[in-house]
C-alpha positions in Angstrom: 0.1 -0.3 0.3 1.3 3.6 -0.7 1.7 6.6 1.8 -1.3 8.5 2.2 -0.6 11.0 0.2 0.5 15.1 1.4 -2.1 17.9 0.5 -0.6 20.2 -2.9 0.2 23.7 -1.9 -1.0 25.0 -5.3 1.3 27.9 -4.8 1.0 29.3 -8.7 4.2 27.8 -9.6 5.0 25.6 -12.4 5.3 22.0 -11.1 2.6 22.4 -8.6 0.1 23.0 -11.2 1.1 20.2 -13.3 1.1 18.1 -9.8 -2.5 19.4 -9.6 -3.8 18.4 -13.0 -2.1 15.1 -12.2 -3.8 15.2 -9.1 -7.5 15.8 -10.3 -6.5 13.1 -13.6 -6.2 10.6 -11.0 -9.3 12.0 -9.4 -11.3 11.6 -12.0 -10.4 8.3 -12.9 -11.7 6.4 -9.8 -8.1 5.1 -9.9 -5.7 4.7 -6.7 -2.4 4.8 -7.1 -1.7 1.5 -6.5 -4.4 0.4 -9.3 -2.1 2.7 -11.7 0.9 0.8 -10.7 -0.2 -2.5 -11.5 -1.1 -1.2 -15.4 1.5 1.3 -16.5 4.2 -1.1 -13.9 5.2 1.9 -12.1 5.8 1.3 -8.6 3.4 3.6 -6.2 5.8 5.5 -4.4 7.4 6.9 -8.3 4.0 7.8 -9.8 3.2 9.7 -6.0 6.5 11.4 -6.4 5.2 12.2 -9.7 2.4 14.3 -7.8 4.2 15.2 -4.7 4.7 18.8 -6.9 8.4 18.8 -6.0 9.8 18.5 -9.6 8.7 17.5 -12.8 8.7 14.8 -13.2 9.6 12.4 -16.5 7.8 12.6 -19.7 7.7 8.9 -19.6 6.2 8.1 -16.2 3.7 11.1 -17.1 2.6 9.2 -20.4 1.8 5.8 -19.2 -0.2 7.5 -16.1 -2.1 9.9 -18.2 -2.9 6.8 -20.4 -3.7 4.8 -17.5 -6.3 7.1 -16.5 -7.3 7.4 -20.7 -5.9 11.1 -20.3 -5.1 12.9 -23.1 -1.6 12.0 -24.2 -1.0 14.3 -26.7 -2.1 17.5 -24.4 -0.1 16.4 -21.4 3.1 15.8 -23.4 2.3 19.4 -25.1 2.0 21.0 -21.4 4.9 18.6 -20.2 6.9 20.6 -23.0 5.9 24.3 -22.1 7.2 23.1 -18.5 10.6 22.4 -19.6 10.9 25.4 -20.9 9.6 27.6 -19.1 11.6 25.9 -16.0 14.5 26.3 -18.1 16.9 29.0 -16.9 18.6 29.8 -20.4 14.6 30.6 -21.6 14.1 34.3 -23.3 13.2 37.0 -21.5 10.2 37.2 -24.8 9.4 33.6 -24.4 5.8 32.5 -22.0 6.1 32.9 -19.4 2.7 31.1 -18.1 1.4 27.6 -19.6 -2.5 27.0 -18.8 -3.1 22.9 -20.1 -5.5 22.2 -22.9 -8.2 21.3 -20.8 -8.2 24.5 -18.6 -8.0 27.1 -20.9 -11.1 25.6 -22.9 -12.6 26.1 -19.2 -11.9 29.1 -18.0 -10.1 28.3 -15.8 -8.0 30.5 -13.6 -4.3 30.2 -14.0 -2.7 33.0 -13.6 1.3 33.4 -14.9 4.2 31.1 -14.0 7.0 32.2 -12.2 10.8 30.8 -13.7 14.0 31.1 -11.7 15.2 34.7 -12.4 18.4 35.3 -14.0 20.6 37.6 -15.4 19.4 38.1 -19.3 21.7 40.7 -20.8 20.3 43.2 -24.5 22.1 42.4 -27.3 25.4 43.7 -28.9 24.5 48.2 -29.2 21.7 47.8 -26.9 21.7 50.8 -24.0 22.5 48.1 -21.2 23.0 51.1 -18.8 18.9 50.6 -18.9 18.9 47.2 -17.3 20.9 46.9 -13.5 21.0 42.7 -14.4 23.5 44.1 -17.5 25.5 46.1 -15.6 26.4 43.1 -12.7 27.5 41.1 -15.4 29.8 44.6 -17.2 31.4 44.9 -13.8 32.7 41.4 -14.2 34.9 43.6 -16.7 35.9 40.9 -19.2 35.0 39.1 -22.3 35.4 35.9 -24.4 37.2 36.1 -27.8 37.9 32.7 -28.1 35.6 29.5 -26.7 36.6 26.2 -27.8 35.2 22.9 -26.6 35.3 19.1 -27.6 32.5 17.2 -26.1 33.3 13.2 -25.8 30.2 11.0 -26.0 32.2 8.0 -26.8 33.7 7.9 -23.5 31.8 6.9 -20.1 31.0 8.9 -17.9 30.5 11.9 -21.1 32.9 14.2 -20.7 33.2 17.8 -22.2 36.8 19.8 -21.8 36.4 24.0 -22.3 38.7 26.0 -23.6 38.7 29.9 -22.7 40.4 32.9 -23.3 38.8 36.0 -21.9 40.1 39.3 -22.1 39.6 42.2 -19.2 38.3 45.2 -20.1 39.1 47.2 -16.7 41.6 46.9 -14.4 42.0 44.4 -11.8 40.2 41.6 -13.3 41.0 38.1 -10.3 38.3 36.3 -10.6 35.8 34.5 -13.5 32.9 33.5 -12.8 30.9 30.5 -15.1 27.3 29.1 -15.4 26.2 25.8 -17.1 22.7 24.5 -17.4 22.8 20.8 -17.7 18.9 19.7 -18.2 17.9 16.7 -17.0 16.5 13.9 -19.7 13.9 12.9 -19.9 14.0 9.6 -18.8 16.0 10.6 -15.4 14.9 9.3 -12.3 17.3 9.9 -10.1 17.2 11.4 -6.8 20.0 13.8 -7.9 21.5 15.7 -10.6 25.3 17.0 -10.4 28.0 17.9 -12.7 31.5 16.9 -12.1 33.7 19.8 -13.0 37.6 20.1 -12.9 40.0 23.4 -13.7 42.7 21.9 -15.8 44.6 25.4 -15.9 44.5 28.9 -15.8 43.7 29.4 -12.2 42.0 28.2 -9.0 38.7 26.8 -8.8 37.4 28.5 -5.6 33.3 27.7 -5.4 30.9 25.8 -6.7 27.3 26.1 -6.3 24.4 24.8 -7.6 21.5 27.3 -7.4 18.7 25.4 -9.2 18.8 22.1 -10.4 20.0 22.0 -13.3 21.9 25.4 -13.6 25.6 25.2 -11.9 28.1 28.6 -11.4 32.2 28.1 -10.7 34.3 30.8 -9.7 37.4 31.3 -11.1 40.6 32.8 -8.5 42.9 34.4 -11.2 46.9 33.4 -10.5 47.3 37.3 -10.9 44.8 40.4 -11.3 44.6 41.2 -15.4 44.9 44.6 -16.1 42.2 46.5 -19.3 43.5 44.6 -22.6 44.9 41.8 -21.3 44.4 38.1 -22.2 44.0 35.2 -19.9 43.7 31.6 -20.5 41.9 28.2 -18.8 40.6 25.1 -19.7 37.9 23.2 -17.8 36.3 19.0 -17.5 33.1 18.5 -17.0 31.7 15.6 -16.7 28.3 13.9 -15.6 28.3 11.5 -13.1 28.2 7.9 -13.8 24.3 6.9 -14.7 23.2 10.0 -15.5 21.7 10.4 -19.1 23.4 12.9 -21.8 21.5 15.8 -23.4 20.7 15.3 -27.5 22.8 18.8 -27.2 25.7 21.0 -26.9 24.8 24.8 -27.1 26.8 27.8 -25.8 24.7 30.8 -24.9 26.8 33.8 -24.5 25.8 36.2 -21.6 28.1 38.6 -22.4 29.9 39.1 -25.3 31.6 36.3 -27.2 33.7 36.5 -30.4 34.2 32.9 -31.9 32.9 29.9 -30.7 34.2 26.3 -32.4 32.8 22.9 -31.1 33.8 19.5 -32.3 31.7 16.0 -30.5 32.9 12.9 -31.2 29.7 10.6 -30.9 30.1 6.5 -30.7 31.2 5.2 -33.7 28.7 2.2 -32.0 26.2 3.9 -32.3 25.6 7.4 -34.3 22.5 9.3 -34.3 19.3 9.3 -36.7 20.1 12.9 -37.2 22.7 15.7 -36.6 22.3 19.4 -37.2 23.7 22.9 -36.4 21.7 25.6 -34.6 22.9 29.5 -35.3 21.1 32.4 -33.1 18.1 31.1 -31.9 16.0 31.1 -29.0 16.1 28.8 -26.5 12.5 27.3 -27.7 14.2 26.5 -30.5 16.6 23.6 -29.1 13.3 21.9 -27.4 11.9 21.5 -30.6 13.6 18.4 -31.8 12.9 18.9 -35.4 16.2 18.6 -37.7 15.9 20.9 -40.2 16.3 19.7 -44.4 20.2 20.6 -44.1 22.0 18.3 -41.5 25.7 17.3 -40.8 27.2 13.8 -41.6 29.4 12.7 -38.3 32.8 11.4 -40.1 34.2 7.7 -40.5 35.5 9.2 -36.6 32.0 10.1 -35.6 32.9 13.3 -34.9 31.4 16.4 -36.3 32.7 19.8 -36.1 31.0 23.6 -36.0 31.9 27.2 -35.8 30.6 30.5 -35.3 31.7 34.4 -34.8 30.5 37.6 -33.1 27.4 35.6 -31.4 24.3 37.4 -30.4 24.1 38.0 -26.7 21.6 35.7 -25.1 20.8 33.3 -28.1 21.8 29.4 -29.0 24.8 27.9 -31.0 26.1 24.6 -31.1 24.3 21.2 -32.2 21.4 19.4 -31.4 21.0 15.4 -32.5 18.4 13.7 -32.3 18.3 9.4 -31.4 16.6 7.8 -28.8 17.9 9.5 -25.9 16.7 12.8 -26.0 18.1 15.6 -23.5 21.0 18.7 -23.0 23.9 20.0 -21.7 24.2 24.5 -22.5 27.5 26.7 -21.2 
């Protein structure tokens, strides 16, 4: 028997709203969690966790839950995808901030705008940064990216990315760098934790690692010596997913400051190549999640490698590659 479920505080947040509607669907179906468990072959604890409102459940669990309750699977897929985009800390400022399920909208239900994690989003090059305090906060860092080279290795276990950056100071006295990385969950990832291992290979000392959101990681690098305005500095990091944590089906650089050059190499496993690989350049983050290959795709070479390069990227837009196979997820840096 499953444990009695804790009452849900419907506070308007995306995950709580999703849990509310899942509970509503189960109540209208008349099924118990034990009955749904027998139909879906998931444990009652997994099903109750999906309706707890603590985090967005995986799409696989949601589809099984909805099918068991005779719900509209297509509508629930759309609703789940909308919430994944809302919960993405890199979502553009003009992206929708609310998601109303089709059945609620058709009934005229009052669903308020849903909050998203608050992260600084700078304006595009040429805009007036002094109109936005969050942009001023980034400008005070006093540096920009002259070049960024990344090698993503999907042919090793655990999956790893080696990132090399050359930065240029725009003021005197820059003595530390803060970098951010977004690693959304794979849709089938049901692990209790979501982690990313970071190691500084050269160029300073990694003095702070923090995870302000489940899928958002921040690292602070102390430099060997303070930089003068115009001085360059190079550093390299190795990022690894913990063993057993699924890897994403895209690697995208979303610059949140000036970024002049980005070069990406991805090495797929020669045993299992993706069904399709494609380049994305200057796209909103919501486009990356659509998972629709364009007409023009990229073919990995005989060693399973692809290579793309970008220049003078727009702040807040995505550059990199996506791929399509039966393991869909993402990493963005």
